[in-house]
N, C-alpha and C positions, 0 to 999 in steps of 0.2 A: 398596502394591506394594513388593516387596523390591527392593533395589538389585541383587542378583545371584541367579540361580537355578541349581540344580545339575541338569544334564541327563545326568549320567553313566549313570544307569540308564534313560534314555529309549530308546524304540524308534522306528525309522523306519516310515512307512507310515500307513495310515488309522487314525483313532482307534477307529472301530467297524469290525469286520471284517464282510464280507458273510456272510450265512447260507450254510450248506452247500448246494451245488447252484446257487449264484448267483455271478456274477462282477461286480465293480464295474468299469465302464469309463467313459471319457469319449469322446464323439463330437462331431464337428462336422457341423452340418446347415445347409442354406440357411435364410435368414431367412424366406422365404415358407413353407417346410415347417414351421418352428417356429410361425409365426403360425397355420397351418392347425390344427395340433395344439392350440394354446392355445384357439383359437376353438371348434372342434368338440368336442374331447375335454374341454376345460375345462367347457363347458356340460353335457356328459354327466356329468362327475364331480359337478358341482353338483346335478344332478337325482338322482343315485343315491347320492351320498356315497362313491363309489369313490375310493380314494386313488391308484390307479395305472392309469388308463385307457390311457396311452400304451404301457405294457408289454403290455397285452392286445391293443391294436391291432397292435403289431409281431408278436406271436405269431400273430395271425390272418393277417397278411400272409405270414408264414413257413409257413402251412399247418397250424398246430396250435391252432386256437381252442378246441377242446374240452379241451385240456390244462389251460387256465387257468380256463375259465368254464362248461364244459358246453355241449353241442350246442345246446340250445334258446336259451340266453342268447346264444351266439355268433351264431346266426341272427338274433335280434332286433337285436343290435348292428350287424351288417352292414346290415340294413334301415335302421337309423337313420343310418348313415354315407352311404347313397346319396342 
């Protein structure tokens, strides 16, 4: 490790920028809601290998499931969540 680093050319903000059409945010949610997502959607992700089931669940709740997964898959996901 160096004794001193030069940050004059450094930039503020996230190291990796969000892809076009996406916005990086931070949210606070209740512990019980987080536990529900981890339990239910974590198991779904383990079964399907999906890396972002929470995003898809939120899109579904917003009324746009087919935007992210197609109508048939959205219908199956809703059935699994019931």
